[in-house]
C-alpha positions in Angstrom: -0.9 38.7 133.7 1.7 36.4 131.7 -1.1 35.0 129.5 -2.3 38.6 128.7 1.2 39.7 128.0 1.8 36.7 125.6 -1.4 37.1 123.8 -0.7 40.8 123.3 2.8 39.9 122.0 1.4 37.3 119.7 -1.4 39.6 118.3 1.0 42.6 117.6 3.6 40.4 115.8 0.7 39.2 113.6 -0.2 42.6 113.0 3.0 43.4 111.8 3.3 40.5 109.6 -0.1 41.3 107.7 0.7 42.4 104.5 -1.0 46.1 103.1 -3.2 45.4 100.2 -1.5 46.2 96.9 -4.2 47.9 95.4 -4.7 50.3 98.1 -1.1 51.2 98.3 -1.0 51.8 94.7 -4.1 54.1 94.9 -2.4 56.2 97.7 0.7 56.5 95.7 -1.1 57.4 92.6 -2.9 60.0 94.4 0.0 61.7 95.8 1.8 61.5 92.5 -1.2 63.1 90.8 -1.5 65.8 93.3 2.2 66.6 92.9 1.7 66.9 89.0 -1.3 69.0 89.4 0.8 71.5 91.6 3.5 71.6 88.9 1.2 71.9 86.1 -0.6 74.7 88.0 2.8 76.3 88.6 3.6 75.9 84.9 0.5 77.6 83.8 0.7 80.4 86.3 4.5 81.1 85.6 4.6 80.3 81.9 1.5 80.0 80.1 -0.5 82.8 81.9 2.4 84.8 83.0 1.3 87.9 80.9 -2.3 87.6 82.1 -1.2 87.7 85.7 1.5 90.2 85.2 -1.1 92.7 83.8 -3.5 92.1 86.4 -0.8 92.8 89.1 -0.1 96.0 87.3 -3.7 96.8 87.4 -3.6 96.3 91.3 -0.4 97.9 92.0 0.2 100.3 89.2 -2.0 103.1 88.3 -1.9 104.0 84.5 -3.7 107.5 83.8 -4.4 109.4 80.8 -3.5 113.1 80.8 -5.6 115.4 79.0 -3.6 118.3 77.2 -4.8 121.8 77.5 -6.7 122.8 74.1 -4.8 125.4 71.9 -6.1 129.0 72.5 -7.9 131.1 69.8 -6.8 134.5 69.0 -8.0 137.5 67.2 -5.9 139.3 64.5 -4.3 141.4 67.2 -3.3 138.7 69.7 -6.3 139.3 72.0 -7.4 135.9 73.5 -10.7 134.7 72.6 -10.9 131.2 74.0 -8.3 129.6 76.1 -8.0 126.5 78.5 -7.2 127.3 82.1 -6.4 124.9 85.0 -9.0 124.8 87.8 -9.6 123.1 91.1 -12.6 121.3 92.4 -12.6 121.1 96.3 -13.7 118.1 98.5 -13.5 117.7 102.4 -13.3 114.9 104.9 -14.5 117.1 107.9 -13.3 114.7 110.8 -9.8 115.1 109.5 -9.7 118.8 109.5 -7.7 119.4 112.8 -5.4 121.7 114.3 -1.7 120.8 113.3 1.7 122.2 113.6 3.3 122.8 110.2 6.4 120.6 109.0 9.5 122.2 110.2 7.8 124.4 112.9 9.0 124.6 116.4 7.4 122.7 119.2 6.9 126.3 121.0 5.0 127.5 118.1 1.0 127.3 118.4 -0.8 125.0 116.3 -2.6 126.0 113.0 -6.5 126.0 113.4 -7.3 124.3 110.2 -11.0 124.6 110.7 -10.8 128.3 111.0 -8.5 128.7 108.1 -11.0 126.7 105.9 -13.9 128.7 107.1 -12.2 132.0 106.3 -10.8 130.7 103.0 -14.4 129.7 101.7 -16.0 132.8 102.9 -13.3 134.6 100.7 -14.2 132.5 97.8 -18.0 133.4 98.1 -18.9 130.0 99.3 -22.6 130.1 100.7 -22.6 129.7 104.7 -24.8 126.5 104.4 -22.0 124.8 102.2 -19.2 125.9 104.8 -21.1 124.3 107.6 -21.4 121.2 105.7 -17.8 121.1 104.8 -16.7 121.3 108.4 -19.7 119.0 109.8 -18.0 116.0 111.7 -21.1 114.0 111.2 -20.2 113.8 107.5 -17.4 111.5 106.1 -17.1 113.3 102.9 -18.3 116.6 101.5 -17.7 117.9 97.7 -18.1 121.5 96.9 -19.9 122.6 93.6 -18.0 124.8 91.3 -14.5 125.4 90.3 -11.7 127.6 91.5 -8.5 129.0 90.5 -5.5 127.2 91.9 -4.0 130.5 93.3 -7.4 131.3 95.0 -7.6 127.8 97.2 -3.7 127.3 97.7 -4.1 128.4 101.3 -7.1 126.0 101.8 -5.7 123.0 100.1 -2.9 122.9 102.3 -4.9 122.1 105.3 -5.2 118.5 106.3 -8.7 116.9 105.4 -8.9 119.2 102.2 -8.6 117.4 98.9 -8.2 119.0 95.5 -8.7 117.8 92.0 -7.4 119.6 89.0 -9.6 119.9 85.9 -9.1 121.8 82.7 -11.8 124.4 81.8 -12.5 125.9 78.5 -12.9 129.5 78.8 -14.8 131.8 76.4 -13.3 135.4 76.6 -14.7 136.4 73.2 -17.7 139.0 72.7 -20.8 137.2 72.6 -21.3 138.2 68.8 -18.5 136.0 67.8 -19.1 132.9 70.0 -21.4 131.1 67.5 -18.3 131.5 64.9 -16.0 129.9 67.6 -18.2 127.0 68.8 -18.0 125.4 72.0 -16.8 122.4 74.3 -19.4 120.3 75.9 -19.0 118.5 79.4 -17.3 115.6 78.0 -14.7 117.6 76.3 -16.1 117.2 72.6 -16.1 120.1 70.2 -19.4 121.2 69.0 -19.8 123.8 66.0 -17.6 126.5 64.8 -13.7 126.8 64.8 -13.5 124.4 67.6 -15.1 121.5 65.7 -13.6 122.1 62.3 -10.0 122.3 63.6 -10.6 119.9 66.6 -7.7 117.6 65.4 -5.2 120.6 65.9 -6.7 122.3 68.7 -7.2 119.2 70.9 -3.4 118.4 71.3 -1.9 115.1 72.4 -2.8 113.1 75.4 -0.3 112.3 77.8 0.3 109.1 80.0 1.2 109.1 83.8 2.1 105.8 85.6 2.5 105.6 89.4 2.9 102.7 92.0 -0.3 102.1 94.5 0.5 101.4 98.1 -1.8 99.4 100.3 -4.1 102.1 100.9 -4.4 102.9 97.2 -2.3 106.2 97.5 0.0 106.9 94.4 3.6 107.0 94.7 5.6 108.3 91.7 8.3 105.9 90.3 11.1 107.0 88.0 11.2 103.4 86.4 7.6 103.7 85.2 6.7 105.4 81.8 5.7 109.0 81.6 4.4 110.8 78.5 3.9 114.7 79.0 0.5 115.9 77.4 1.2 118.1 74.2 -0.6 121.3 74.3 -3.0 121.9 71.1 -2.1 124.3 68.3 -2.8 128.0 68.7 -5.2 129.4 66.0 -5.1 133.1 65.2 -8.2 134.5 63.5 -8.6 137.3 61.0 -11.4 138.8 63.3 -10.5 142.2 64.6 -11.9 142.3 68.1 -12.5 146.2 68.2 -14.2 146.1 64.8 -16.2 143.3 66.0 -17.6 145.0 68.8 -18.3 148.2 66.8 -20.2 146.0 64.4 -22.2 144.4 67.0 -23.0 147.5 69.1 -24.2 149.1 66.0 -26.0 146.3 64.7 -27.8 146.1 68.0 -28.7 149.5 68.1 -29.7 149.5 64.5 -32.0 146.6 65.2 -33.5 148.3 68.0 -34.0 151.5 66.4 -35.6 150.2 63.4 -38.0 147.7 65.2 -36.6 144.7 63.2 -36.3 141.2 64.6 -32.7 140.7 63.9 -29.9 141.6 61.5 -26.4 140.6 60.2 -23.1 142.6 59.5 -19.9 141.3 57.4 -16.8 143.3 57.1 -14.0 141.8 54.6 -10.8 143.1 53.7 -11.0 143.0 50.0 -7.3 143.1 49.5 -6.7 139.6 50.7 -9.9 138.1 51.6 -9.6 138.4 55.4 -12.9 138.6 57.3 -12.7 141.4 59.9 -16.1 141.2 61.5 -18.9 138.8 61.6 -21.8 140.1 63.8 -25.5 138.6 64.3 -28.3 139.8 65.9 -31.7 137.8 66.8 -34.7 138.2 69.0 -32.9 140.6 71.1 -29.6 139.0 71.7 -26.4 138.2 69.8 -26.8 135.3 67.6 -25.7 132.0 69.0 -24.8 130.6 65.5 -23.2 132.4 62.7 -26.2 133.7 60.9 -24.1 135.5 58.2 -22.9 132.2 57.1 -25.6 129.8 58.0 -28.8 131.8 57.0 -29.3 132.5 53.2 -32.1 134.8 52.0 -33.3 136.5 48.9 -31.1 139.7 48.8 -32.9 142.0 46.3 -31.5 144.7 44.4 -27.8 144.3 45.8 -27.6 141.7 43.3 -28.2 143.9 40.4 -24.5 145.1 40.0 -23.4 141.8 39.1 -25.5 141.6 36.1 -25.0 144.8 34.9 -21.2 144.8 35.4 -21.1 141.5 33.2 -23.2 143.1 30.6 -20.8 146.2 30.6 -17.8 143.6 30.3 -19.2 141.9 27.4 -20.2 145.1 25.6 -23.7 144.4 25.5 -24.6 147.7 27.0 -22.5 151.2 27.6 -22.6 153.0 30.9 -24.3 156.0 29.2 -26.6 154.1 27.0 -30.3 155.1 27.7 -32.8 152.1 28.7 -36.5 152.6 28.3 -37.8 152.3 31.8 -41.6 152.5 30.7 -42.4 155.3 33.1 -42.0 152.9 35.9 -44.4 150.0 35.1 -43.8 147.3 32.8 -45.3 143.8 32.5 -43.3 140.5 32.1 -45.3 137.3 31.8 -48.5 138.7 33.4 -46.6 140.2 36.2 -46.3 144.0 36.4 -42.5 145.2 37.3 -42.6 148.5 39.4 -39.9 151.1 39.9 -39.9 152.7 43.0 -38.5 156.0 41.5 -40.4 156.1 38.1 -38.9 157.5 34.9 -39.4 157.3 31.2 -35.7 156.4 30.5 -32.5 156.0 32.6 -28.8 155.7 31.7 -27.2 152.5 32.7 -25.5 154.3 35.4 -28.9 155.6 36.7 -30.3 152.4 36.4 -28.1 151.3 39.4 -28.1 154.7 41.1 -32.0 154.7 41.2 -32.2 151.1 41.7 -34.6 150.6 38.9 -36.1 147.1 38.5 -37.2 147.6 35.0 -33.7 148.6 33.7 -31.9 145.8 35.6 -34.4 143.3 34.0 -34.0 144.8 30.3 -30.1 145.0 30.8 -30.3 141.2 32.0 -32.1 140.4 28.7 -29.1 141.4 26.8 -27.5 138.3 28.3 -28.6 134.5 27.6 -30.0 132.3 30.6 -26.8 130.6 30.6 -24.8 133.7 30.7 -26.8 135.1 33.5 -26.3 132.1 35.5 -22.8 131.8 34.9 -22.4 135.4 36.0 -23.8 134.8 39.3 -22.0 131.5 39.9 -18.6 133.1 38.8 -19.3 135.7 41.6 -19.7 132.7 44.0 -23.3 132.3 44.6 -24.8 128.7 44.9 -21.4 127.6 46.4 -19.4 127.1 49.6 -17.1 130.1 50.4 -14.8 127.6 51.8 -14.6 129.1 55.4 -14.0 126.6 58.3 -17.4 126.5 59.6 -19.2 123.3 59.4 -22.8 124.8 59.3 -22.1 127.2 56.3 -24.8 127.3 53.6 -24.2 127.4 50.0 -27.4 129.3 49.4 -29.3 128.6 46.3 -28.9 129.6 42.4 -31.2 127.6 40.1 -29.7 125.9 37.0 -30.9 127.6 33.8 -34.0 125.6 33.1 -35.8 128.8 34.0 -39.4 129.7 33.5 -40.2 132.7 31.6 -40.2 135.0 34.5 -37.0 133.6 36.3 -34.3 135.4 34.4 -36.2 138.7 35.6 -36.5 137.6 39.0 -33.1 136.5 39.4 -31.7 139.9 38.0 -33.8 141.7 40.8 -32.2 139.4 43.5 -35.3 136.8 43.9 -35.7 133.3 43.2 -32.1 132.7 44.6 -30.7 133.0 47.8 -27.4 134.1 49.2 -25.8 134.4 52.9 -24.2 137.9 53.9 -20.9 136.6 53.4 -21.5 135.5 49.8 -22.6 138.8 49.1 -19.8 140.4 50.8 -17.3 138.0 48.9 -18.8 139.0 45.5 -18.6 142.6 46.2 -14.9 142.1 47.0 -14.2 141.2 43.3 -15.5 144.6 42.4 -13.6 146.3 45.2 -10.0 145.0 44.1 -10.2 145.0 40.4 -12.2 141.8 39.4 -10.7 138.9 41.4 -12.8 136.8 43.5 -11.0 135.8 46.5 -11.5 132.9 48.8 -12.9 134.5 52.3 -10.4 133.7 55.3 -11.3 133.3 58.9 -7.8 132.0 60.0 -4.7 134.2 59.8 -2.3 131.7 61.1 -1.8 128.4 63.1 1.1 127.9 65.3 2.1 124.5 67.2 3.0 124.5 70.8 6.8 125.4 69.8 5.5 128.5 68.3 6.4 127.2 64.7 3.9 128.4 62.0 2.2 125.3 60.3 -0.1 127.8 58.4 -0.5 131.2 57.3 -3.1 132.6 55.1 -2.2 133.8 51.8 -4.3 135.6 49.4 -6.1 132.9 47.2 -7.6 133.9 43.9 -10.5 131.7 43.1 -11.0 133.1 39.6 -11.1 136.6 37.7 -14.7 137.7 36.9 -14.2 141.2 35.7 -11.5 143.0 34.0 -10.1 146.3 36.3 -11.4 148.7 33.9 -15.0 147.3 34.5 -14.7 147.3 38.3 -13.4 151.0 38.1 -16.4 152.0 36.4 -18.6 150.0 38.6 -17.2 151.7 41.6 -17.9 155.0 40.2 -21.3 153.9 39.5 -21.9 152.5 43.0 -20.3 156.0 44.6 -23.1 157.9 43.1 -25.5 155.4 44.7 -24.2 156.8 48.1 -23.6 160.4 46.8 -27.1 161.0 45.4 -29.0 157.7 44.9 -30.8 155.5 47.0 -28.1 155.1 49.8 -27.5 158.5 51.1 -27.8 157.5 54.6 -24.3 155.7 54.2 -22.7 158.9 53.0 -19.5 160.4 54.7 -18.2 163.9 54.6 -14.8 162.8 54.9 -14.6 159.9 52.3 -16.4 158.6 49.3 -18.3 155.6 50.0 -19.6 153.2 47.2 -22.4 150.5 47.6 -25.7 149.3 46.6 -28.9 149.0 48.6 -31.6 146.3 48.5 -35.2 146.0 50.0 -36.7 142.5 49.3 -40.0 141.1 50.4 -39.7 138.0 52.6 -41.6 134.8 51.6 -43.8 133.6 54.3 -45.4 130.2 54.0 -44.8 130.2 50.2 -46.2 133.7 49.6 -44.2 137.1 49.6 -45.5 139.0 52.7 -46.3 142.9 52.1 -45.2 143.8 55.6 -42.0 141.5 55.9 -38.6 142.7 54.3 -35.1 142.2 54.1 -33.1 145.6 54.1 -29.7 145.4 53.0 -26.8 147.6 52.0 -23.6 146.4 50.6 -20.7 149.0 50.5 -17.2 149.6 49.9 -14.8 152.0 51.7 -13.4 154.2 50.6 -14.6 154.2 47.0 -11.5 154.8 45.5 -9.2 152.4 46.9 -11.4 150.1 49.2 -9.9 148.6 52.6 -13.5 147.5 53.7 -16.1 145.6 52.0 -19.2 145.8 54.1 -22.8 144.1 54.1 -25.5 145.1 56.6 -28.9 143.5 56.7 -32.0 144.2 58.9 -34.6 141.7 59.2 -38.2 142.8 59.2 -37.7 146.7 59.8 -40.8 148.7 60.9 -41.6 152.0 59.7 -38.7 152.9 57.4 -37.8 149.7 55.2 -35.5 150.5 52.6 -32.0 149.2 52.6 -30.1 152.4 51.7 -31.9 154.0 54.7 -31.9 151.4 57.5 -28.7 149.4 56.7 -26.9 152.3 54.9 -26.9 154.0 58.4 -25.7 151.2 60.1 -22.5 151.1 57.7 -22.3 154.9 58.1 -21.8 154.6 62.0 -19.5 151.4 61.7 -17.3 153.5 59.5 -17.5 156.3 61.8 -16.4 154.0 64.8 -13.6 152.7 63.0 -12.1 155.8 62.0 -12.2 156.8 65.6 -10.3 153.8 66.5 -6.5 153.0 66.1 -6.6 149.4 65.8 -9.3 148.6 63.3 -7.4 147.5 60.3 -7.2 150.6 58.3 -4.2 151.9 56.6 -4.4 155.7 57.8 -1.9 156.6 55.2 -4.0 155.6 52.2 -7.0 156.9 53.6 -5.3 160.5 54.1 -4.5 160.4 50.3 -8.1 160.0 49.2 -9.8 162.0 52.1 -12.1 164.9 50.9 -10.9 168.3 51.6 -12.8 169.7 54.7 -14.8 172.8 54.0 -13.3 176.2 55.1 -14.4 177.2 58.7 -17.0 179.9 58.7 -15.5 181.6 61.5 -12.7 184.1 61.2 -9.3 182.1 61.6 -6.6 183.4 63.7 -3.9 185.4 62.5 -0.6 184.1 62.0 1.0 186.7 64.6 -1.6 185.6 67.2 -0.9 181.9 66.8 3.0 182.8 66.9 2.6 184.9 69.8 0.6 182.2 71.7 3.2 179.5 71.0 6.0 181.6 72.5 3.7 182.4 75.7 2.8 179.0 77.0 1.3 180.6 80.0 -1.3 182.5 77.7 -1.8 179.2 75.5 -4.6 177.8 77.6 -6.4 181.2 77.5 -6.2 181.6 73.6 -9.6 180.5 71.9 -10.9 180.5 68.4 -13.9 182.9 67.9 -17.1 181.1 69.3 -18.4 178.8 66.8 -22.1 178.6 66.0 -24.0 176.8 68.8 -23.7 173.2 68.4 -26.8 170.9 68.2 -26.5 167.8 70.2 -25.7 164.8 68.1 -28.4 162.2 68.2 -25.8 159.2 67.3 -22.2 158.9 66.8 -23.0 158.9 62.9 -23.0 162.7 63.1 -19.3 162.8 64.3 -16.9 163.9 61.5 -13.4 162.4 62.2 -10.5 164.4 60.3 -7.4 162.6 59.2 -4.2 164.1 58.6 -4.4 164.8 54.8 -2.4 167.5 53.2 -4.5 170.7 52.4 -3.1 173.4 50.1 -2.2 176.6 52.0 -3.0 179.8 50.9 -0.3 182.6 50.8 -2.3 184.0 54.0 -1.6 181.0 55.9 2.3 181.0 56.0 2.5 180.2 59.7 5.8 179.1 61.1 6.4 175.2 61.4 5.3 174.9 65.1 1.8 176.4 64.6 0.9 173.6 62.2 0.5 171.6 65.4 -2.5 173.3 66.3 -5.8 171.4 66.2 -9.2 172.3 67.1 -10.7 170.3 70.1 -13.7 168.4 68.6 -17.3 168.6 70.3 -18.2 165.2 72.0 -21.7 166.4 73.1 -24.2 163.6 73.2 -21.7 160.9 72.8 -21.0 157.9 75.4 -17.8 157.7 77.1 -16.2 155.2 74.5 -17.0 157.0 71.6 -16.0 160.4 73.0 -12.5 158.8 73.9 -12.2 157.5 70.4 -13.4 160.8 68.8 -10.8 162.9 70.8 -8.0 160.3 70.1 -8.7 160.4 66.5 -8.3 164.1 66.6 -4.7 163.4 67.8 -5.2 164.4 71.4 -4.4 162.1 74.7 -7.6 161.9 76.9 -7.8 162.0 80.7 -11.0 161.3 82.4 -12.5 163.2 85.3 -15.8 163.3 87.3 -17.9 166.5 87.5 -19.6 167.2 84.3 -21.6 165.5 81.4 -19.5 165.3 78.3 -17.5 168.7 78.4 -13.9 168.7 77.7 -11.1 170.9 79.2 -10.1 172.9 76.8 -13.6 173.2 75.5 -14.5 172.1 72.0 -13.5 174.7 69.4 -10.3 175.5 71.3 -7.2 175.3 69.5 -4.7 172.8 71.4 -1.3 171.2 70.3 -1.6 167.8 68.8 -0.7 165.2 71.6 -1.6 167.4 74.5 -4.2 166.2 77.0 -7.7 167.0 76.8 -9.7 166.2 79.9 -13.1 164.7 79.4 -15.6 165.5 82.2 -18.0 162.4 83.0 -21.3 162.4 85.0 -21.1 161.2 88.6 
């Protein structure tokens, strides 16, 4: 035992005295120092060198930075009616397992629980959601269900308050404009990008300014608003007000559609411009049985035919190359030019310059154009705006085609007749504006004004004169000549009994596969209303009419009906006082007028007033179309001595006949006559008082409608 203890003590002492190898100790110490230095270096790198990087990474994980899309600006018509606007809508999603009964916050424990599943089921039914989707949204075997479609926030407010119901808000561009103008407005695709029309051309103004929203994320990824984080509100886009008059647009589109159907054409266009300031009031297009999806009146040029003749003739008159009453040899209706025989539809041996336009003589127009050089003829059409863009904010507008004067022998004659050049309906209308307003070519305008989100006007349309193309005296002479075209020439279908209309017709063959087709035509009428002091310039075109093909007949009637509808409407951008000054005197009624004593007695006895009727008029024939409606305006008519009624009797007016008209046209006709209209069921176009009855202006006329 002692020997073992001694031996152990000796060994232990020897171990204590045994030295540690120096190299090993240095290695251990060096490793520890190096490890410590690495830790310090890494700390320096993380906290100093890469601080920004890791700070941003932490923010990404802890802070949600999202872009807030602004509502696009609204697009309005000239009267403030909304064409396009952005509305907030909601998309619904459900976690069915969380849709459970619950007690509303603040409710007493004695109150019953709210059955969330029943509320959701009832609410979805009221939204018109299919039963299959409702069952899917409440199926607890599913973890997440999204409903297709978007809903108004107010419609889903009750549903979205239920547990397990999630809503996401989106901005939806809503098109409220008539289909006929949507091609001009353009659209927004699913990615929020503007495509075509005003939307694309004014995208930088309409799109607004993006906002920025930052929030802190909790451990579950839910957002928590923090006042210390940056927040930038989105700024709504500018509001754009167009020059388009919605009422006039609807009238133009309706009559264009009916005109195309009536004539059997494949399409057509209508343009209406205010010649006083160049505002475009209506742009209608129709193709293949529907409203055009593009602005065809701006984007599709064509050979217009004889509607081009007044421009060459007016320049010849301006330069004193011809006189209005000078006789032109029209060769009996046939004349050869460079191996081509030019034919007049209304042959004559000779015609005055006035009658060359009135009867649309091709030979006369070509011979007048020969008084101009090739350069002068080209400059005439160029000065009227042909071959150039009009400048309206439409990205797909066509400049048409006007050949430079390196012309073949036949080209001057062809151009004078409206061939070998191409123009859009808008270019034609803009050129007639110069004749209507005294000789100034104006830049057409689609934009009346633009306002920012604060309502400040940042742009307002002003009358812009491109150039003077004619002197006022020449344009006045041309309007007189063009009025004769409607009064007794090739466009009597556009004539009105209440006002003078001026204009020119054109019937041009269409080129198909490089050759002019004998059965395909473009039928056009360009008109000014009224002829004396125009407030409208109208261009109507029918493509490929069947049967009757002449522009004065098929397109002239369209213009006539549009004017009748505009007169019967209160908000069609017409100056009624100016119209009253140039209205035609109405013919004296054929029936015997009531005596002054009878009228005065009826006015004193209101009980007998409803029974007082004018002598029965001749039986009225049904009107085939609203073009037959005569709308009278309150112009001053000189009174005979026998008509010295007292002042109160001047308020009496005759109730017009509306037989054969639809409801809207009938209401417009009665309103234009000065009456208030009440609708009733029980008849078919009858009125109470009956048509032909004298009634006070401003009194109520009941219009009976079919059941």
